[in-house]
C-alpha positions, 0 to 999 in steps of 0.5 A: 969343122970345115965349112964351105961358103959361097954367095952372089953379089947380094950376099957378100957382106953376109959372107964376110961376117959369117966367115969371121963368126965361123973362124971365131968358133974354131971352124975353118972355111973355104971361100968360093966367093964372090968377094964383091958387090958386082952382079954375078950368077949365083950357080957359079958360086953355089955349085962349088959349095955343094961339090965340097959337101957332096965329096966330103971336103966340107962338113957343112955349107953356107950359101947366100943369095938375095932370096936364098931360093936360087942358091937352095935350088942349085945346091939341091941338084947335088947327090947327098946334099940337103940344103935348107932355105932358112929365115929364122932360128927355129927353121934352121934348128929343125932343118938339122934335127929333122932333115939332117940338112948339110947346107944352110941357105940364107936369103940376104935380102930378107933376114938381118945380119944378126939373125943370119948369125943366130941361124948359123949358130943354131945350124952348126950346133944342132945335131940330127935326131935320127930315129924316125927322121932317118927313115924319111931322110933315106927316102929323099933321093929320087926313085922311080915309082910305078 
C-alpha cells in the first residue's frame, strides 16, 4: 500500500517513527512534512495528504498535529476523504470497520508513541465491513435537504 503522511511541528517525531513502521510493514510512504519542530500551520501539510487520498495517489493517509482536531477538520474538507480522529486502538478499528475511514488523524500531545503505532497497525490492517455500514457511508457527502 501507499500511505501519505503529513504533520505539523507537534507531530514530527511521531511521523518519523510511523514512517519507519509503515516501511517495515512493506508499505511505501509519501512524506509531506514538516520535518522539524519549528512552528508551522498544519493545513499546509494536511491538504497535500488529503489530496493524495482524494486523487488516488495514496491508499490511506496519516495526519498528525497536537490535538488531531485541526488536521482532521482540514482533511475532511476534501471530497471522498473520511478522516478519523483516533485516541485508542478500538476507535481506529471501528473507524475502518464501520466508517471506511481512509485517513487516520493522531493527536500527538494526547497519545503515547507506542499507542500511536498500535492505532496505525489496527487502522491499516482492518477491513471495512460494508453491509449496513456502506449505506451510512454513502450518506456522508453533503446534500441539500428540504
